[in-house]
N, C-alpha and C positions, 0 to 999 in steps of 0.2 A: 280692739275696742268694741267691735260689734261683730256678730256673725252675719251670714249672708242675707237674713231676712230683716235686718235693721234693729233687732232686739239685742239687749245687752247679754253677753255670753254667759253671765252668771245670774241672770235675772231670776231663774227658777229656783235658785238656791238662796236667794237673799230676800229679806223683808223689804216691803215697799219704801220705807224710810231710808234704808241703805241704798236701794236702787236710785232714789232721787239724788243722792249725793255722789254715787260712783259712776252711773251710766253716762256715756257721751264724753268720757275723758280721753286725752291723748294717751298713747302707749307709755307704759312706765319704763322708759329707757333713760339712761343717764343724760342729764341736762335737758330733758324734755320738760316743758311747762306743765303744771298741774291742770291748768285750765286751757280749754281751746281758745286761741286768740281770735280777735276780730279780724276777719279777712275783708278788707275794703277793696274789692276788685270788681270791675265791670267786664273785664276782658282777660282771657287766658291764652297762653301760647297754644297754638293749634296742635292737634295730634292726640289729645287725651280724651277723657270722657265728658268734660264739662264744656269747653269751647267758649261759652259766653255766660255773663253774669245772670241772665234770666233762667239758665238751666241748672245752676247749682252754686253752692257756696259752702266752704268747709264749716263756717259758723252755723249755717242752717243745719248741716248734717249732724253736728254735735247736739244741738237742741232736739232734733228729730229722733236721734238715737235714744236720748234720755226719756223723752215723753213716750216714745214708742215702747220702750222697755217697761215703763210704768203701766201703760194700758195693755200691754201684751200683744202688740201688733207693729205695723210699719206706719210711720208718721210722715205727713207732709205739712209744712208750715205755710201760713198765708199772712197777707198784710193786715188782716183784721179778722175778728170772729165772723163778721157779716160777709167778708170775702170768702171764707170757708163755707158758710151757709149757702151763698149764691152759687158757688161751684157745684155743690151737691144737688141743689134744686135744678140747676141747668141741665143735669143729666136725665131728668124726667121727660118722657116722651110727650109730644103735643097731645093735649086733650086728656092726658092720664090723670088719675085721682091721687091727690096727696092728702093724707090724714095728718092733722096737726091738733094737739091739745089747744083748746080755746084760750087757755091761760099760759101759753108758751111765751118765751121771750118776745117782746114787742117787735123787735127787728125781724125776727123770723116770720111772725104772723104778717107783718107788712110786706115782706118779700113775696110770700105766698099769695097775698091779696093782689099785689101788683101783677104777678104772673096770671092770676085768674082774670083780672080786668083786661088783660091783653089777649085773652083766649088761649093762653099757653097750657094751663092746667085747670082741673076742677078741684077746688079746695073743700075739704070736709073738716070743719072745726068740731071737736068732740069734747064733751064733759068727761074727763077721765075718772071722775068719782063714780060714774056709772060703768061698772066693769063689763056688764053685758053689752052695752052700747059700744064700748071701746072695742071689744072683740069682734062684734058684728061689723064695725066700720072697716075692718081690714079686708073684707071679703073680695072686693073688686078694686083694691088700691094698688098702685104701682110703688108707692113709697109711704111708709109709716114713720112719722117723725115723733119722737118721744122725749119728754123731759121728766126726770124724777129726782128731786122735787121740781114742780113747775115754778115758773117765775112770773108773777110774784106771789101766787096763791099758796105755794108750798104744799101742793097735793102730791101724794106718793102713788106711784104706779107699780104694781107687781109685774115687773118687766118680762119675766120668762114666759108666762102664758100668752102675753100679747105678741111677743116676738115669734113664738111658735105659730100662733094664728096667722100672723102676717106672712110668714114663710110658707105656710100651707096654702095661702092664697096666691103665692108667687110674688109677693112684694118684698122689696128691700126695706131694712129697718135702720134708721139713724137714731142714735141716742145722744142728746146734748148733755154732756157730763160736767158742764162748767161748775154747777153748784156743788155736786158731790165730790168731784175730783177722783182720780184713780186710787186715792188712799182709802176711800169709803166704798166705792163699787167699781167694778170693771165690766162694763156692758158687753164687751166682746166675749167674755167668759160665759155670759148668759145667752149668747147666740146672736147678738146684734151684728150687722154687717159693717157698720161704720160708727165711729164715735167722733163727735165734733166738740171743740173747745173754743171759747173766747179766752185765749191765753192771756189777754189783758187782765183778767181777773185773778183767780187764786194762783194760777201757774206762775205768772210773773210776780204778782203780789205786792207791788209797790206803787201802783197808780202812775207809772211813768212809761208804759209800753202799750202800743196798739198792735195786736197780733192775734192770729187764729191758728187752729190746727185741726187736722183730720187724721184719724188712725183707723187702719183696717188690717185684717188678716187675709183678705181676698187679693191675691196677686194680680188678677185681671183688673179689679177695681183700682188697685194702686197704680198700675200702669196707665189706665185711662186718666186718672186724676193727675198724675205726673205730666202727661202729655198736655192736658188742658191747662195746667199751671204754666208750662213752658210757653204755650201759645198765647195765653191771656196776660201773662206777666203780673199776676196778682200775688207775688211772693213778698215776704218781708224784707226789710233792709237788714244787713248783717249786724249792725249795732243793736237793733231791736231784738234780734235772735240771741245775741250775746247777753243782753239784759234779762231776757226771759229765762235763759238757761241759768244765769246767776240767781234769779229769784226762785227757780225750781229747786235749787239745792236746799233751801230752807222751808220748803212747803210743809214738811211733816211737823216741824216745831211751830211754825206759824199757825197751822190748822189746829194743832193740839191746844195751843193757848187760846185761840179765838173760839174754839168749840167750848172749852171750859168756861170762858167768859159768857158765851151765849146761854149755856145751861143755867148759870147762876142768874143772869138777867131775866130769863123766862120765869124762874121761880118768884122773882120779886115783882115782875110786871103783872103776874096773874092776880096779885093782891091790890093793885092800884085802882082806885075808883074811877079814874079817867080812862081806863082801858076796858073796852067792851069784849074783846076777844084777843087771845094770843095764839098765833099759829107757829108751830115749830115741829119739824119732822122727827126730832129726837137725835139728830146728828148734824154735823156741820155748823156753820156760823152765821146763817141767814135766819132771821126771825121776822115775822110780820105781826104787827099789832093793829087792831081796828080801834081807833080812838073814838070814845063817846063824844057825840056832838058833830060827827061827820067831817065834811070838807073843811070847814072853817077852823074847827078845833085842831084837826090834823095839820093844816097849814101853819097854825100858830105854834104847834110843837116843833115843826121843822125850822121855824124862824127863831126859836127861843133857846136852842142849845148853844153852848159855847165850845164844848169839846167835840161833840159829834158834828161831822161835816155834812152840810146839806148838799148832796151831789147825786148824780144819776148813775154812778158806777158802783162797784162792789168788789169785795175780795182783796182789798188792800190791807196793809198793816194798821191803817187808821180806820176808826169807826165812822160809818156813813149812814145817812138816813134820807128817805125821800117818800113823799106821798105820790104813789104811782099814777093816780087818776089825774094828776096835773097835766099829764100828756094826753092830748085829745084822742090819740090812736090806741090808748090802753083799753082793754076789754071792758064793756059796760057792766059786766058781771063782777068786776072787782069792786069792793066797797069803796065809796068816796073817801072814807076815813082811814083806809088801809095805809099804813106807813111801813115800808120795808126797811129793816135794820140790817146792815152789814156790820157785824160785830168784829172789831179789831183786836189788837193785842195789848191795849193799854191796861192799866190797873182797873179791875172790875169795879171797885168801889168808886173810883173817879167817874167811870162811865155811868154808873147808876145815879150818883149824885147829880150829874148834869141832866140825865134823862128824867129823873124824878122832879127836879125843879121845873122842867119844861111841862111835864104832865100836870103838876100841881096848879099851873096857871090856866088850865083849860078845862076846868069842870064844866060839864055839858050845860048846866043851868046858867052859866055865865057867858056862853058863846052866843053872839048875835050874828045873823047873816049880814 
Protein backbone atom coordinates (compact mmCIF):
# COMPACT_ATOMS: atom_id res chain seq x y z
CA UNK A 1 0.00 0.00 0.00
CA UNK A 2 2.83 2.43 0.77
CA UNK A 3 6.58 2.48 0.77
CA UNK A 4 8.77 3.21 3.79
CA UNK A 5 8.40 6.99 3.63
CA UNK A 6 4.61 6.98 3.71
CA UNK A 7 4.05 7.95 0.07
CA UNK A 8 2.11 5.85 -2.40
CA UNK A 9 4.38 3.44 -4.22
CA UNK A 10 3.09 4.51 -7.65
CA UNK A 11 2.66 8.20 -6.85
CA UNK A 12 5.43 9.32 -9.22
CA UNK A 13 3.82 7.44 -12.11
CA UNK A 14 0.25 8.62 -11.62
CA UNK A 15 -1.58 11.89 -12.07
CA UNK A 16 -2.80 13.61 -8.87
CA UNK A 17 -6.47 12.84 -9.57
CA UNK A 18 -5.58 9.15 -9.75
CA UNK A 19 -3.45 9.30 -6.60
CA UNK A 20 -6.40 10.81 -4.72
CA UNK A 21 -8.47 7.76 -5.61
CA UNK A 22 -5.86 5.02 -5.24
CA UNK A 23 -3.51 5.95 -2.39
CA UNK A 24 -4.12 4.64 1.11
CA UNK A 25 -6.03 1.55 -0.03
CA UNK A 26 -5.74 -1.93 1.51
CA UNK A 27 -3.68 -4.50 -0.35
CA UNK A 28 -5.45 -5.96 -3.40
CA UNK A 29 -5.69 -9.46 -1.98
CA UNK A 30 -8.73 -11.72 -2.41
CA UNK A 31 -11.62 -10.72 -0.14
CA UNK A 32 -9.88 -7.58 1.09
CA UNK A 33 -12.15 -4.52 1.26
CA UNK A 34 -11.56 -1.74 -1.25
CA UNK A 35 -11.66 0.87 1.51
CA UNK A 36 -9.76 1.01 4.77
CA UNK A 37 -12.29 0.29 7.53
CA UNK A 38 -12.91 2.46 10.55
CA UNK A 39 -10.88 1.07 13.43
CA UNK A 40 -12.58 2.08 16.67
CA UNK A 41 -9.90 1.15 19.15
CA UNK A 42 -8.35 2.93 22.11
CA UNK A 43 -6.25 -0.04 23.23
CA UNK A 44 -4.14 -2.61 21.38
CA UNK A 45 -2.61 -5.93 22.42
CA UNK A 46 0.91 -5.30 23.71
CA UNK A 47 4.01 -6.23 21.78
CA UNK A 48 3.47 -4.34 18.53
CA UNK A 49 4.26 -0.88 17.24
CA UNK A 50 1.09 0.93 18.37
CA UNK A 51 0.29 -0.15 21.96
CA UNK A 52 -2.26 2.62 22.61
CA UNK A 53 -4.85 4.61 20.66
CA UNK A 54 -3.03 7.92 21.08
CA UNK A 55 -0.04 6.58 19.18
CA UNK A 56 -1.66 5.25 16.04
CA UNK A 57 -4.74 4.00 14.24
CA UNK A 58 -5.03 2.15 10.91
CA UNK A 59 -7.68 4.63 9.73
CA UNK A 60 -5.36 7.58 10.37
CA UNK A 61 -2.63 5.71 8.52
CA UNK A 62 -4.77 5.25 5.41
CA UNK A 63 -5.66 8.94 5.32
CA UNK A 64 -2.07 9.99 5.96
CA UNK A 65 -0.77 7.76 3.18
CA UNK A 66 -3.24 9.29 0.71
CA UNK A 67 -2.65 12.94 1.56
CA UNK A 68 1.08 12.35 1.95
CA UNK A 69 1.18 10.87 -1.56
CA UNK A 70 -0.68 13.87 -2.97
CA UNK A 71 1.65 16.39 -1.32
CA UNK A 72 4.77 14.33 -1.90
CA UNK A 73 5.80 13.75 1.72
CA UNK A 74 4.90 12.10 5.02
CA UNK A 75 1.64 13.18 6.62
CA UNK A 76 0.43 13.42 10.20
CA UNK A 77 -3.26 14.05 10.91
CA UNK A 78 -4.61 16.24 13.70
CA UNK A 79 -7.91 16.92 15.43
CA UNK A 80 -8.36 20.22 13.56
CA UNK A 81 -6.50 22.63 11.33
CA UNK A 82 -5.73 24.84 14.33
CA UNK A 83 -4.40 21.83 16.23
CA UNK A 84 -1.94 21.34 13.38
CA UNK A 85 -1.09 25.06 13.36
CA UNK A 86 -0.49 25.18 17.11
CA UNK A 87 1.74 22.11 16.95
CA UNK A 88 4.02 23.80 14.42
CA UNK A 89 4.08 27.15 16.20
CA UNK A 90 4.91 25.39 19.47
CA UNK A 91 8.21 24.25 17.98
CA UNK A 92 9.46 27.85 17.64
CA UNK A 93 12.02 28.78 20.28
CA UNK A 94 11.29 31.35 22.99
CA UNK A 95 11.65 34.91 21.72
CA UNK A 96 12.22 33.84 18.11
CA UNK A 97 10.65 35.73 15.19
CA UNK A 98 7.73 34.35 13.22
CA UNK A 99 6.87 35.97 9.89
CA UNK A 100 3.20 35.77 8.94
CA UNK A 101 1.23 37.43 6.12
CA UNK A 102 -1.03 40.05 7.67
CA UNK A 103 -3.99 38.56 5.78
CA UNK A 104 -3.41 34.97 6.82
CA UNK A 105 -6.16 32.74 8.12
CA UNK A 106 -7.54 34.52 11.17
CA UNK A 107 -6.97 31.53 13.46
CA UNK A 108 -3.27 31.46 12.58
CA UNK A 109 -2.84 35.19 13.16
CA UNK A 110 -4.67 34.91 16.50
CA UNK A 111 -2.44 32.05 17.63
CA UNK A 112 0.69 34.01 16.73
CA UNK A 113 -0.70 37.07 18.52
CA UNK A 114 -1.44 34.98 21.60
CA UNK A 115 2.11 33.62 21.65
CA UNK A 116 3.51 37.14 21.29
CA UNK A 117 1.30 38.46 24.09
CA UNK A 118 2.73 35.79 26.37
CA UNK A 119 6.29 36.62 25.42
CA UNK A 120 6.84 33.38 23.55
CA UNK A 121 7.59 34.75 20.08
CA UNK A 122 8.05 37.99 18.18
CA UNK A 123 5.45 38.32 15.44
CA UNK A 124 6.14 40.11 12.17
CA UNK A 125 3.02 40.67 10.07
CA UNK A 126 3.91 41.36 6.45
CA UNK A 127 2.10 42.81 3.46
CA UNK A 128 2.90 40.05 0.96
CA UNK A 129 2.11 42.30 -2.00
CA UNK A 130 5.38 44.10 -1.20
CA UNK A 131 7.80 41.47 -2.50
CA UNK A 132 10.93 43.28 -1.29
CA UNK A 133 9.56 43.69 2.24
CA UNK A 134 8.55 40.03 2.30
CA UNK A 135 12.03 38.88 1.32
CA UNK A 136 13.69 41.25 3.81
CA UNK A 137 11.42 40.02 6.63
CA UNK A 138 13.00 36.58 6.40
CA UNK A 139 16.47 37.77 7.41
CA UNK A 140 16.32 37.06 11.14
CA UNK A 141 13.24 34.85 11.31
CA UNK A 142 13.05 31.37 12.80
CA UNK A 143 9.82 30.48 11.00
CA UNK A 144 8.27 31.94 7.86
CA UNK A 145 4.58 31.12 7.51
CA UNK A 146 3.10 31.53 4.03
CA UNK A 147 -0.30 31.31 2.37
CA UNK A 148 -0.86 31.56 -1.36
CA UNK A 149 -3.58 32.60 -1.92
CA UNK A 150 -3.99 34.44 1.37
CA UNK A 151 -7.24 34.16 3.31
CA UNK A 152 -9.41 36.17 2.66
CA UNK A 153 -7.56 38.77 0.55
CA UNK A 154 -6.58 36.19 -2.12
CA UNK A 155 -3.09 37.62 -2.60
CA UNK A 156 -0.60 35.44 -4.47
CA UNK A 157 2.99 34.87 -3.33
CA UNK A 158 5.83 33.76 -5.59
CA UNK A 159 6.76 31.00 -3.19
CA UNK A 160 10.14 29.85 -4.51
CA UNK A 161 12.19 33.05 -3.94
CA UNK A 162 10.64 33.59 -0.52
CA UNK A 163 11.37 30.02 0.51
CA UNK A 164 14.95 30.38 -0.75
CA UNK A 165 15.42 33.64 1.17
CA UNK A 166 14.04 32.07 4.35
CA UNK A 167 16.34 29.08 4.05
CA UNK A 168 19.33 31.31 3.43
CA UNK A 169 18.50 33.02 6.72
CA UNK A 170 18.21 29.67 8.49
CA UNK A 171 14.43 29.77 8.88
CA UNK A 172 11.95 26.96 8.43
CA UNK A 173 9.08 27.54 6.00
CA UNK A 174 5.47 26.44 6.43
CA UNK A 175 2.94 26.81 3.62
CA UNK A 176 -0.76 26.62 4.37
CA UNK A 177 -2.04 24.85 1.26
CA UNK A 178 -5.71 24.70 2.28
CA UNK A 179 -7.00 26.99 -0.49
CA UNK A 180 -4.89 25.71 -3.40
CA UNK A 181 -4.84 22.00 -2.43
CA UNK A 182 -2.11 19.68 -3.73
CA UNK A 183 -4.00 19.45 -7.03
CA UNK A 184 -3.00 23.06 -7.79
CA UNK A 185 0.41 23.40 -6.09
CA UNK A 186 2.78 21.23 -4.06
CA UNK A 187 4.82 23.54 -1.82
CA UNK A 188 7.27 20.78 -0.84
CA UNK A 189 8.33 20.63 -4.49
CA UNK A 190 9.07 24.36 -4.24
CA UNK A 191 11.31 23.87 -1.22
CA UNK A 192 8.94 24.34 1.73
CA UNK A 193 9.77 22.37 4.86
CA UNK A 194 6.19 21.79 5.96
CA UNK A 195 2.71 21.96 4.48
CA UNK A 196 -0.34 22.43 6.67
CA UNK A 197 -4.01 21.83 5.83
CA UNK A 198 -7.31 22.45 7.40
CA UNK A 199 -8.59 19.10 6.12
CA UNK A 200 -12.02 20.30 7.25
CA UNK A 201 -12.15 22.26 3.99
CA UNK A 202 -11.42 20.91 0.51
CA UNK A 203 -9.76 17.67 1.58
CA UNK A 204 -12.84 16.32 3.38
CA UNK A 205 -15.11 18.53 1.32
CA UNK A 206 -18.55 17.94 2.84
CA UNK A 207 -18.75 20.27 5.84
CA UNK A 208 -18.98 17.37 8.27
CA UNK A 209 -15.41 16.93 9.57
CA UNK A 210 -13.05 18.85 11.84
CA UNK A 211 -9.52 17.76 11.01
CA UNK A 212 -6.05 19.05 10.20
CA UNK A 213 -2.86 17.69 8.66
CA UNK A 214 0.86 18.40 8.34
CA UNK A 215 3.07 17.02 5.57
CA UNK A 216 6.88 17.08 5.40
CA UNK A 217 9.79 15.35 3.67
CA UNK A 218 12.13 16.05 6.58
CA UNK A 219 12.42 12.78 8.54
CA UNK A 220 13.73 14.55 11.64
CA UNK A 221 10.81 17.00 11.64
CA UNK A 222 8.39 14.15 11.08
CA UNK A 223 9.75 12.25 14.09
CA UNK A 224 9.60 15.36 16.30
CA UNK A 225 6.01 16.07 15.26
CA UNK A 226 4.96 12.44 15.74
CA UNK A 227 6.38 12.41 19.26
CA UNK A 228 4.64 15.72 20.03
CA UNK A 229 1.32 14.34 18.80
CA UNK A 230 1.80 11.21 20.91
CA UNK A 231 2.51 13.37 23.95
CA UNK A 232 -0.20 16.01 23.49
CA UNK A 233 -2.93 13.74 22.17
CA UNK A 234 -4.18 16.16 19.51
CA UNK A 235 -4.91 13.44 16.94
CA UNK A 236 -8.24 13.02 15.13
CA UNK A 237 -10.90 10.47 15.87
CA UNK A 238 -10.87 7.44 13.55
CA UNK A 239 -14.33 8.18 12.17
CA UNK A 240 -13.24 11.72 11.25
CA UNK A 241 -10.19 10.29 9.48
CA UNK A 242 -12.40 7.84 7.59
CA UNK A 243 -14.75 10.61 6.48
CA UNK A 244 -11.85 12.81 5.41
CA UNK A 245 -10.36 9.99 3.35
CA UNK A 246 -13.70 9.30 1.72
CA UNK A 247 -13.97 12.98 0.85
CA UNK A 248 -10.43 13.05 -0.52
CA UNK A 249 -11.36 10.44 -3.11
CA UNK A 250 -13.54 12.97 -4.95
CA UNK A 251 -11.31 16.02 -4.49
CA UNK A 252 -10.39 16.26 -8.17
CA UNK A 253 -13.94 16.16 -9.51
CA UNK A 254 -15.23 18.49 -6.80
CA UNK A 255 -12.47 21.01 -7.38
CA UNK A 256 -12.86 20.85 -11.16
CA UNK A 257 -16.59 21.61 -10.96
CA UNK A 258 -16.23 24.27 -8.28
CA UNK A 259 -13.40 25.98 -10.18
CA UNK A 260 -15.40 26.05 -13.39
CA UNK A 261 -18.31 27.59 -11.47
CA UNK A 262 -16.01 30.15 -9.85
CA UNK A 263 -14.55 31.31 -13.16
CA UNK A 264 -18.00 31.78 -14.66
CA UNK A 265 -19.24 33.68 -11.61
CA UNK A 266 -16.19 35.96 -11.69
CA UNK A 267 -16.98 36.93 -15.27
CA UNK A 268 -20.56 37.80 -14.31
CA UNK A 269 -19.71 39.54 -11.05
CA UNK A 270 -17.31 41.93 -12.76
CA UNK A 271 -20.25 43.49 -14.63
CA UNK A 272 -22.59 43.93 -11.67
CA UNK A 273 -22.99 47.57 -10.53
CA UNK A 274 -23.16 46.61 -6.84
CA UNK A 275 -19.68 45.05 -6.98
CA UNK A 276 -16.76 47.41 -6.46
CA UNK A 277 -14.01 44.83 -6.85
CA UNK A 278 -13.64 41.15 -7.70
CA UNK A 279 -10.63 39.24 -6.36
CA UNK A 280 -9.80 35.88 -7.90
CA UNK A 281 -6.32 34.34 -8.24
CA UNK A 282 -7.19 32.56 -11.48
CA UNK A 283 -7.46 29.07 -9.96
CA UNK A 284 -9.45 27.32 -7.27
CA UNK A 285 -12.96 28.04 -6.07
CA UNK A 286 -12.55 30.93 -3.61
CA UNK A 287 -13.63 34.36 -4.81
CA UNK A 288 -13.79 37.64 -2.87
CA UNK A 289 -16.00 40.55 -3.83
CA UNK A 290 -16.01 44.03 -2.34
CA UNK A 291 -19.61 45.18 -2.27
CA UNK A 292 -20.30 48.84 -3.03
CA UNK A 293 -21.81 50.43 0.07
CA UNK A 294 -19.47 48.77 2.54
CA UNK A 295 -20.40 46.92 5.70
CA UNK A 296 -24.17 47.39 5.57
CA UNK A 297 -24.54 46.48 1.92
CA UNK A 298 -22.31 43.43 2.32
CA UNK A 299 -24.24 42.24 5.37
CA UNK A 300 -27.46 42.61 3.43
CA UNK A 301 -26.08 40.44 0.63
CA UNK A 302 -25.18 37.66 3.06
CA UNK A 303 -28.68 37.82 4.59
CA UNK A 304 -30.49 37.87 1.25
CA UNK A 305 -29.32 34.70 -0.47
CA UNK A 306 -31.47 31.59 -0.49
CA UNK A 307 -29.11 29.05 -2.05
CA UNK A 308 -25.76 30.39 -0.86
CA UNK A 309 -25.22 29.51 2.82
CA UNK A 310 -24.11 32.25 5.20
CA UNK A 311 -21.37 30.45 7.15
CA UNK A 312 -17.79 30.86 8.27
CA UNK A 313 -16.24 27.82 6.62
CA UNK A 314 -15.38 26.96 3.03
CA UNK A 315 -14.41 24.17 0.68
CA UNK A 316 -17.63 22.17 0.88
CA UNK A 317 -19.81 20.97 -1.96
CA UNK A 318 -22.31 23.69 -1.04
CA UNK A 319 -21.66 27.35 -1.85
CA UNK A 320 -20.98 29.54 1.18
CA UNK A 321 -20.44 33.26 1.70
CA UNK A 322 -19.40 35.52 4.55
CA UNK A 323 -18.44 39.13 5.24
CA UNK A 324 -15.10 38.58 6.90
CA UNK A 325 -14.94 41.84 8.86
CA UNK A 326 -17.94 40.71 10.91
CA UNK A 327 -15.23 39.03 13.01
CA UNK A 328 -13.57 41.61 15.26
CA UNK A 329 -10.23 39.84 14.99
CA UNK A 330 -10.08 40.04 11.19
CA UNK A 331 -7.36 42.37 9.88
CA UNK A 332 -8.41 46.02 9.71
CA UNK A 333 -6.85 46.19 6.24
CA UNK A 334 -9.54 43.87 4.87
CA UNK A 335 -12.30 46.04 3.35
CA UNK A 336 -15.51 46.24 5.41
CA UNK A 337 -17.50 45.25 2.36
CA UNK A 338 -15.42 42.22 1.39
CA UNK A 339 -17.50 39.07 1.07
CA UNK A 340 -15.66 35.77 0.69
CA UNK A 341 -17.37 33.31 -1.62
CA UNK A 342 -16.63 29.61 -1.40
CA UNK A 343 -18.07 28.36 -4.67
CA UNK A 344 -19.62 24.91 -4.57
CA UNK A 345 -20.68 22.36 -7.16
CA UNK A 346 -24.30 23.40 -7.72
CA UNK A 347 -25.55 24.50 -11.13
CA UNK A 348 -23.79 27.77 -11.92
CA UNK A 349 -26.92 29.44 -13.29
CA UNK A 350 -28.74 28.76 -10.03
CA UNK A 351 -25.81 30.16 -8.06
CA UNK A 352 -25.72 33.28 -10.18
CA UNK A 353 -29.47 33.86 -10.04
CA UNK A 354 -29.38 33.74 -6.24
CA UNK A 355 -26.30 35.94 -5.94
CA UNK A 356 -27.56 38.45 -8.49
CA UNK A 357 -30.89 38.94 -6.75
CA UNK A 358 -29.04 39.57 -3.48
CA UNK A 359 -26.73 42.09 -5.14
CA UNK A 360 -29.61 43.77 -6.98
CA UNK A 361 -31.11 44.71 -3.62
CA UNK A 362 -28.07 46.53 -2.29
CA UNK A 363 -27.26 49.34 -4.69
CA UNK A 364 -25.00 51.63 -2.73
CA UNK A 365 -27.28 54.66 -3.09
CA UNK A 366 -30.01 52.76 -1.26
CA UNK A 367 -28.00 51.49 1.69
CA UNK A 368 -28.41 53.42 4.92
CA UNK A 369 -26.24 53.02 8.06
